[in-house]
C-alpha positions as CSV (number, residue, x, y, z in Angstrom):
1,M,4.4,-14.0,41.2
2,G,4.2,-10.5,41.9
3,G,7.6,-10.2,40.3
4,F,6.2,-12.0,37.6
5,N,3.5,-9.9,36.9
6,S,6.3,-6.9,37.1
7,I,8.3,-8.4,34.3
8,V,4.7,-8.8,32.3
9,K,3.7,-5.6,33.2
10,L,7.1,-4.4,32.0
11,F,7.0,-6.0,28.3
12,M,3.2,-6.1,27.2
13,P,3.1,-1.8,27.0
14,K,6.1,-2.7,24.2
15,D,4.0,-4.5,21.8
16,R,1.2,-2.0,21.2
17,V,3.7,0.2,20.0
18,F,3.6,-2.1,16.7
19,Y,-0.2,-1.0,15.9
20,S,0.5,2.4,15.9
21,L,3.4,2.4,14.0
22,F,1.1,-0.4,11.4
23,E,-1.6,2.2,11.4
24,D,0.7,5.8,11.2
25,V,1.6,3.6,7.4
26,A,-1.8,2.4,6.5
27,A,-2.6,6.4,7.4
28,N,0.1,7.1,5.3
29,L,-0.4,5.3,2.1
30,V,-4.0,7.1,2.9
31,E,-1.9,10.3,1.2
32,M,0.1,8.5,-1.4
33,G,-3.6,7.2,-2.7
34,K,-5.6,10.4,-2.7
35,V,-2.1,12.3,-4.3
36,L,-1.6,10.0,-7.1
37,V,-5.4,10.2,-8.1
38,E,-4.9,14.3,-8.0
39,L,-1.6,13.9,-10.5
40,V,-3.7,11.4,-13.2
41,E,-6.6,13.7,-12.6
42,T,-4.0,17.1,-13.0
43,K,-3.4,18.4,-16.8
44,D,-0.4,21.1,-15.3
45,P,2.7,20.2,-15.2
46,A,4.0,22.2,-12.6
47,V,1.4,20.5,-10.3
48,R,1.7,17.6,-11.9
49,K,5.6,17.7,-10.7
50,D,4.9,19.3,-7.2
51,K,2.2,16.2,-6.7
52,V,5.5,13.5,-7.9
53,H,7.5,15.1,-4.7
54,L,4.9,15.1,-2.4
55,I,4.6,11.4,-3.4
56,E,8.4,10.8,-2.9
57,R,8.4,12.9,0.1
58,L,5.0,10.6,1.4
59,E,7.2,6.7,0.6
60,H,10.8,8.0,2.5
61,K,8.3,8.6,5.5
62,N,6.9,5.0,5.0
63,D,10.3,3.8,5.0
64,D,11.1,5.6,8.1
65,L,7.7,4.0,10.0
66,T,8.9,0.5,8.6
67,H,12.6,1.2,9.3
68,R,10.4,2.1,13.1
69,I,8.6,-1.9,13.0
70,F,11.2,-3.4,12.2
71,V,13.7,-2.0,15.4
72,E,10.9,-2.3,16.9
73,L,10.8,-6.7,15.8
74,G,14.5,-6.8,17.0
75,Q,13.5,-5.6,20.2
76,N,10.5,-6.3,21.6
77,F,10.1,-9.9,22.4
78,I,6.7,-10.1,23.3
79,T,4.6,-8.6,20.1
80,P,1.4,-8.9,19.4
81,F,1.7,-11.8,16.8
82,D,3.8,-13.8,15.2
83,R,7.5,-12.0,14.6
84,E,7.0,-13.6,10.3
85,D,3.5,-11.8,10.1
86,I,4.1,-8.4,11.3
87,H,7.4,-8.8,9.4
88,Y,5.4,-10.0,6.9
89,L,3.0,-7.1,6.3
90,A,4.9,-4.5,7.4
91,S,7.0,-5.4,4.0
92,T,3.7,-5.9,2.1
93,L,2.7,-2.0,2.9
94,D,5.9,-0.9,2.7
95,D,5.6,-2.3,-1.4
96,V,2.5,-0.7,-1.4
97,A,4.2,2.8,-2.0
98,D,7.3,2.2,-3.7
99,Y,4.9,1.3,-6.3
100,I,3.1,3.6,-6.1
101,H,5.5,6.5,-5.8
102,G,7.3,3.9,-9.0
103,S,4.7,4.9,-10.8
104,A,4.0,8.6,-10.2
105,K,7.8,8.5,-10.4
106,R,7.9,6.7,-14.0
107,I,4.9,9.6,-15.6
108,D,7.4,12.1,-14.7
109,M,10.6,10.9,-15.6
110,Y,9.1,10.1,-19.1
111,K,7.4,12.8,-19.5
112,V,3.8,11.6,-20.2
113,V,2.0,14.5,-21.7
114,E,-1.2,13.0,-22.4
115,I,-2.8,10.4,-19.6
116,N,-5.5,8.2,-20.4
117,D,-8.2,6.6,-18.7
118,S,-6.8,3.1,-17.6
119,V,-4.2,5.0,-15.7
120,R,-6.7,7.1,-14.4
121,K,-8.8,3.5,-13.3
122,L,-5.7,1.8,-12.0
123,A,-4.9,5.3,-9.8
124,D,-8.4,5.3,-8.1
125,L,-8.3,1.9,-7.9
126,I,-5.2,2.4,-5.7
127,N,-6.2,5.1,-4.0
128,Q,-10.2,2.7,-3.0
129,G,-7.2,-0.8,-2.4
130,V,-5.3,2.1,0.8
131,A,-8.2,3.3,2.2
132,E,-10.0,-0.7,2.5
133,L,-6.2,-1.6,4.3
134,A,-6.2,1.6,6.5
135,K,-10.1,0.0,7.9
136,A,-9.1,-3.4,8.6
137,I,-5.6,-2.3,10.4
138,P,-6.9,-0.2,13.4
139,E,-9.5,-3.6,14.3
140,L,-6.6,-5.9,14.6
141,R,-5.5,-3.9,18.1
142,N,-8.5,-6.3,19.3
143,M,-9.9,-7.7,16.9
144,S,-13.2,-7.3,18.1
145,N,-14.6,-6.3,14.3
146,M,-13.8,-9.6,12.6
147,R,-16.4,-8.5,9.9
148,A,-14.7,-5.3,9.1
149,I,-11.8,-6.9,8.9
150,T,-12.7,-9.1,5.8
151,D,-15.2,-7.0,4.6
152,A,-11.8,-4.4,3.4
153,C,-10.4,-8.2,2.2
154,V,-12.6,-9.1,0.5
155,R,-13.0,-5.7,-1.6
156,I,-9.2,-5.4,-1.8
157,N,-9.2,-9.1,-3.6
158,S,-12.6,-7.5,-5.7
159,L,-10.4,-4.2,-6.2
160,E,-7.6,-6.3,-7.8
161,N,-9.0,-8.4,-10.1
162,H,-11.4,-5.5,-11.8
163,A,-7.3,-4.1,-11.5
164,D,-5.7,-6.9,-14.2
165,D,-8.5,-6.4,-16.2
166,I,-7.7,-2.4,-16.3
167,Y,-4.2,-3.8,-17.3
168,D,-5.2,-6.4,-19.6
169,R,-7.2,-4.1,-21.6
170,A,-4.9,-1.5,-21.5
171,I,-2.2,-3.1,-22.9
172,A,-4.0,-5.3,-25.5
173,D,-5.5,-1.5,-26.9
174,L,-1.2,-0.4,-26.7
175,F,0.5,-3.2,-28.6
176,E,-3.0,-2.5,-31.3
177,Q,-2.5,1.9,-31.4
178,E,0.7,2.4,-30.4
179,S,3.8,2.6,-33.1
180,N,6.6,4.0,-31.3
181,A,8.4,1.5,-29.6
182,V,9.7,3.9,-27.1
183,E,6.1,5.4,-25.6
184,L,4.6,1.6,-26.4
185,I,8.1,0.7,-23.4
186,K,7.4,3.7,-21.4
187,M,3.0,2.9,-20.8
188,R,3.9,-0.6,-20.7
189,E,6.0,0.2,-17.2
190,I,3.2,2.7,-15.9
191,Y,0.6,-0.3,-16.1
192,Q,2.7,-3.0,-15.2
193,A,4.2,-0.2,-11.4
194,L,0.6,1.0,-11.2
195,E,-0.7,-3.4,-11.6
196,I,1.3,-4.7,-9.0
197,A,0.8,-1.6,-6.1
198,T,-2.3,-3.4,-6.9
199,D,-0.7,-6.6,-6.2
200,K,1.3,-5.8,-3.2
201,C,-2.6,-4.2,-1.2
202,E,-3.7,-7.5,-1.7
203,D,-0.1,-9.2,-0.8
204,S,-0.9,-7.4,2.8
205,A,-4.7,-8.2,3.2
206,N,-4.1,-11.7,3.0
207,V,-1.6,-11.3,5.3
208,I,-4.0,-9.9,7.4
209,E,-6.3,-12.5,7.0
210,T,-3.6,-14.7,8.4
211,I,-3.1,-12.9,10.7
212,I,-7.5,-12.6,11.9
213,I,-6.9,-16.4,11.3
214,K,-4.9,-17.5,13.3
215,Y,-5.5,-15.1,16.2
216,A,-9.2,-14.4,16.4
């Protein structure tokens, strides 16, 4: 029995690394959300360019963290919850980062001069969504505060529904008011990338809910 306990002790600390990595991802997404809001709020082209570059660096950091999660998943025999859920949560969080970066990159590449209220509102909803993820993810360590997790997931769902409404209205206005086909396509792509980022926040929340249902 003593030998078995030694083996258990050898493995148990290793599974804790997933919590730290997911918390690092969440903190990184919070930073990306804040920078995205700063990007769409500024009218200074130089400042905007700097924000785009910062988001790009943060997205690369997120890629590195996601890769580390996958490496740990391949190396660790014991995991804190289902391997499939770990993989899916890491993937959906990485998607959030990708679409935040994609939104910023499109605003830069398409040389958008005037950023409208719809873009600002969608960016704010993304920022709120990643903040809610950052509230829920640390609670997975011990799952003692289930209410905090479920409340965050419910708010993310509400934010995504609000984003859908803003997106639908923005697209309708775009087709009604924009006569330049090229500009229409550019703005539609920006709206889509922003809206999908909120979808991915909801996907992440859904994985978190799946985890707590299984293990709470």
